[in-house]
C-alpha positions in Angstrom: -32.8 -54.4 34.8 -33.4 -51.8 32.2 -31.5 -48.6 32.7 -34.3 -46.5 31.3 -35.3 -43.5 33.5 -38.8 -44.8 33.9 -37.6 -48.0 35.5 -35.4 -46.2 38.0 -38.2 -43.7 38.7 -40.5 -46.5 39.8 -37.8 -48.1 42.0 -36.8 -44.8 43.7 -40.4 -43.6 44.2 -41.4 -47.0 45.8 -38.3 -46.9 48.1 -38.9 -43.2 49.1 -42.6 -44.0 49.9 -41.4 -47.0 52.0 -38.8 -44.8 53.8 -41.5 -42.2 54.7 -43.7 -44.9 56.1 -40.8 -46.4 58.1 -40.0 -42.9 59.5 -43.5 -42.6 60.8 -42.8 -45.6 63.1 -39.9 -43.6 64.7 -37.1 -45.4 62.9 -34.0 -43.4 62.3 -32.2 -42.8 59.0 -28.7 -44.4 58.6 -26.4 -43.1 61.3 -24.2 -40.8 59.1 -27.3 -39.2 57.5 -28.6 -38.6 61.0 -25.3 -37.1 62.2 -25.3 -34.9 59.2 -28.7 -33.6 60.0 -28.1 -33.1 63.7 -24.7 -31.3 63.1 -26.1 -29.1 60.3 -24.0 -30.8 57.5 -20.7 -30.0 59.3 -18.0 -31.7 57.1 -15.9 -32.6 60.1 -18.8 -34.2 61.9 -19.7 -36.2 58.8 -16.1 -37.3 58.2 -15.7 -38.5 61.8 -19.0 -40.3 61.8 -18.3 -42.0 58.5 -14.9 -43.3 59.6 -16.4 -44.5 62.9 -19.2 -46.3 61.0 -16.9 -48.6 59.1 -17.6 -52.2 60.2 -19.8 -50.9 63.0 -23.5 -51.2 63.6 -25.6 -48.1 63.1 -26.8 -47.7 66.6 -23.2 -47.9 67.9 -22.0 -45.5 65.3 -24.6 -42.9 66.2 -23.9 -43.0 69.9 -20.1 -43.1 69.4 -20.2 -40.2 67.0 -22.1 -38.0 69.4 -19.7 -38.8 72.2 -16.7 -38.3 70.0 -17.9 -34.9 68.6 -18.9 -33.6 72.0 -15.2 -33.7 73.0 -13.6 -33.2 69.6 -16.0 -30.9 67.6 -13.1 -29.6 65.5 -9.8 -31.0 64.1 -7.9 -28.6 66.4 -9.6 -30.0 69.5 -8.9 -33.6 68.4 -5.2 -32.8 67.7 -4.7 -31.5 71.2 -5.7 -34.9 72.7 -3.6 -37.8 73.4 -4.1 -40.8 71.1 -5.2 -43.0 74.0 -7.9 -40.4 74.8 -9.0 -40.4 71.2 -9.1 -44.2 71.2 -11.4 -44.2 74.3 -13.7 -41.8 72.5 -13.8 -44.0 69.4 -14.7 -47.1 71.5 -16.8 -49.3 71.0 -16.7 -48.7 67.2 -15.0 -51.6 65.4 -11.2 -51.3 65.0 -11.4 -48.2 67.2 -7.7 -47.9 67.8 -6.9 -47.8 64.1 -9.7 -45.3 63.5 -8.4 -43.1 66.4 -4.9 -43.1 64.9 -6.2 -42.2 61.5 -8.4 -39.4 62.8 -5.4 -37.9 64.6 -3.4 -38.0 61.4 -6.3 -36.5 59.4 -6.7 -33.7 62.0 -3.1 -32.8 61.6 -3.3 -32.9 57.8 -6.4 -30.7 57.8 -4.8 -28.1 60.0 -1.4 -28.1 58.2 -2.5 -28.4 54.6 -6.2 -27.4 54.3 -6.7 -24.5 56.8 -8.5 -26.9 59.2 -11.2 -27.6 56.6 -12.4 -31.0 55.2 -11.7 -31.1 51.5 -14.6 -31.0 49.1 -13.2 -33.1 46.3 -13.0 -36.8 45.9 -9.3 -37.2 45.1 -8.1 -35.1 48.0 -10.5 -36.9 50.4 -9.1 -40.3 49.1 -5.6 -39.1 50.0 -6.5 -38.9 53.7 -5.5 -41.8 56.0 -8.2 -44.5 56.3 -10.5 -42.8 53.8 -11.8 -45.0 51.0 -14.3 -44.4 48.3 -17.3 -45.1 50.5 -16.2 -42.5 53.1 -15.2 -39.9 50.5 -18.4 -40.2 48.5 -20.5 -40.0 51.7 -18.7 -36.9 52.9 -19.3 -35.2 49.5 -23.0 -36.2 49.5 -23.9 -35.5 53.2 -21.6 -32.5 53.9 -21.4 -30.7 50.6 -24.5 -31.9 48.8 -22.4 -32.9 45.8 -23.2 -35.8 43.5 -21.7 -39.1 44.4 -22.6 -42.7 44.8 -21.7 -44.3 48.1 -21.6 -48.0 48.0 -21.6 -50.0 51.2 -22.4 -53.7 51.8 -26.1 -53.0 51.5 -26.0 -51.1 48.2 -23.6 -53.7 46.8 -25.7 -56.7 47.9 -29.1 -55.3 46.8 -27.8 -54.1 43.4 -26.5 -57.6 42.7 -29.4 -59.4 44.2 -31.9 -57.5 42.1 -29.9 -58.1 39.0 -29.3 -54.4 38.2 -25.7 -55.4 37.8 -23.2 -58.2 38.5 -20.1 -57.2 40.3 -17.5 -58.7 42.6 -17.0 -55.8 45.0 -18.4 -52.4 46.1 -16.0 -50.4 43.9 -17.1 -52.2 40.8 -20.7 -51.6 41.9 -20.1 -47.9 42.2 -18.5 -47.6 38.8 -21.4 -49.4 37.1 -24.0 -47.5 39.0 -22.4 -44.3 37.8 -23.1 -45.5 34.3 -26.7 -46.8 34.6 -28.2 -44.7 37.4 -29.7 -41.3 36.5 -27.6 -38.5 38.1 -30.7 -37.2 40.0 -30.7 -40.4 42.1 -27.0 -40.7 42.9 -27.2 -39.1 46.3 -30.4 -40.9 47.3 -29.3 -44.5 46.5 -27.2 -45.0 49.7 -29.7 -44.0 52.4 -32.5 -45.7 50.7 -30.8 -49.0 50.1 -29.0 -49.0 53.5 -32.4 -48.7 55.3 -33.9 -51.3 52.9 -31.0 -53.6 53.6 -31.3 -53.3 57.3 -35.1 -53.8 57.5 -36.2 -55.7 54.4 -33.5 -57.0 52.0 -31.4 -58.6 54.7 -28.3 -60.6 53.9 -29.9 -63.9 55.0 -33.6 -64.8 54.5 -34.8 -61.4 53.3 -38.4 -60.3 53.7 -39.3 -60.8 50.0 -43.0 -60.9 50.9 -42.8 -57.3 52.0 -40.7 -56.0 49.1 -41.9 -52.9 47.4 -39.6 -53.3 44.4 -40.2 -57.1 43.8 -41.1 -56.5 40.2 -37.6 -55.1 39.7 -35.7 -57.9 41.4 -34.4 -61.2 40.1 -33.7 -62.5 43.6 -30.2 -63.6 42.7 -28.6 -65.8 45.3 -31.8 -65.9 47.5 -32.3 -69.5 48.6 -34.6 -68.7 51.5 -36.9 -65.8 52.1 -39.7 -64.7 54.4 
């Protein structure tokens, strides 16, 4: 894959057009993007939803986030709750007890060190319990409209399948995308490729016959497609 802007322009334009057509059918954006929109880019809401989303299906994440935030709309509200209550709110997200414990610890740190506010820089976010690069980047993008590249399983898989890069894990994918992807597309790559991975470029037997970026894809590792 050439890293020339014209190549990326074609890819992103095709994916954006596909996304608009998908939205006309009533399909939702990725869960954290949807939460960010519904909660007016509130950083706490975005952070909570992103943590709950880890290893959890989107439809579960969205419902769980709304339930959680209805009872704990601020770090102070969460900190006042017992951990078992927080765990019940985090259920049925994957690893909900671990996430509940981390969110309690995060709430305490935000109140004691950051005046109750979610930090707006990558390194500080990464210092919070249970916050990795995916979570930190997504908070910066969705809550603060800052440039970042959020790489989840879909972004990692599609970037390697297409042959845009060849990496072993999401962190490597992020670092290379930071080098080859034009800055203007950094924030867009996650919601576009997450949706595309959920609907078209699936892990097993992807819908290659419906692909809008087929000319930019080497189909690495695709043994069977539809």
